[in-house]
C-alpha positions as MATLAB code, in Angstrom:
seq = 'MEHYKNLGGDSNVVAYEIEAGEITVQFGDGSIYLYTNQSAGAASIKEMHRLAKVGQGLNSYIGRVVKKGYAKKIR';
ca = [
      -6.799  -26.651   -9.910;
      -4.453  -26.376  -12.735;
      -0.918  -27.684  -12.699;
       1.630  -24.825  -12.648;
       4.170  -25.322  -15.570;
       7.229  -24.341  -13.535;
       9.452  -23.360  -16.586;
      12.222  -22.030  -14.248;
      12.388  -25.340  -12.584;
      12.761  -23.972   -9.086;
       9.200  -22.745   -8.054;
       7.458  -23.810   -4.959;
       4.203  -23.310   -6.705;
       2.545  -26.660   -7.806;
      -1.000  -25.567   -8.874;
      -3.301  -22.740   -9.228;
      -6.851  -21.755   -9.792;
      -7.911  -18.416  -11.557;
     -11.231  -16.828  -10.922;
     -12.453  -13.321  -11.564;
     -10.680  -11.029   -9.071;
      -8.802  -13.807   -7.321;
      -6.278  -16.609   -7.477;
      -5.879  -19.674   -5.380;
      -2.128  -21.075   -5.098;
      -0.952  -24.323   -3.921;
       2.548  -24.698   -2.794;
       4.826  -27.633   -2.519;
       4.356  -28.191    1.183;
       0.604  -28.712    0.437;
      -0.426  -25.283    1.700;
      -3.217  -23.561   -0.236;
      -3.749  -19.859   -0.186;
      -6.357  -17.557   -1.636;
      -5.331  -14.116   -2.947;
      -8.056  -11.505   -3.807;
      -8.322   -8.014   -5.312;
      -9.264   -6.924   -1.720;
      -6.291   -8.609   -0.169;
      -3.460   -8.067   -2.421;
      -4.634   -5.516   -4.882;
      -6.184   -5.709   -8.350;
      -2.967   -5.012  -10.130;
      -1.115   -7.777   -8.255;
      -3.955  -10.214   -8.859;
      -3.782   -9.377  -12.631;
       0.007   -9.904  -12.749;
      -0.301  -13.210  -10.876;
      -2.813  -14.362  -13.340;
      -0.442  -13.683  -16.151;
       2.547  -15.240  -14.260;
       0.395  -18.558  -13.417;
      -0.672  -18.790  -17.250;
       2.931  -18.321  -18.464;
       4.282  -20.850  -15.834;
       7.115  -18.811  -14.670;
       7.824  -16.217  -11.981;
       4.843  -16.647   -9.795;
       6.468  -17.955   -6.665;
       9.081  -15.138   -6.798;
       6.413  -12.426   -7.316;
       4.506  -13.605   -4.252;
       7.720  -13.566   -2.205;
       8.736  -10.080   -3.504;
       5.461   -8.195   -3.975;
       2.484   -9.715   -2.537;
       4.006  -11.399    0.523;
       1.450  -12.052    3.308;
      -1.377  -10.331    1.175;
      -3.516  -13.243    1.066;
      -7.221  -13.335    2.033;
      -7.085  -16.683    3.725;
      -5.183  -19.828    4.129;
      -7.266  -22.565    2.850;
      -4.855  -25.371    4.064;
];
């Protein structure tokens, strides 16, 4: 997984992994969630990819838009 830059300084996201049509996100409590085109929608996954690469806004986007739209909780 790639370290999340956290440019805003207050994100609960610590790492992510981008694959075609999906993103895996690790949070500060150690939990890891897989989000896919099927679970969250292709537009949301595309935006999550963008926010992850920028290093800002991913945690708030998940909380505001994606919410519980994950495919599975890995850990």
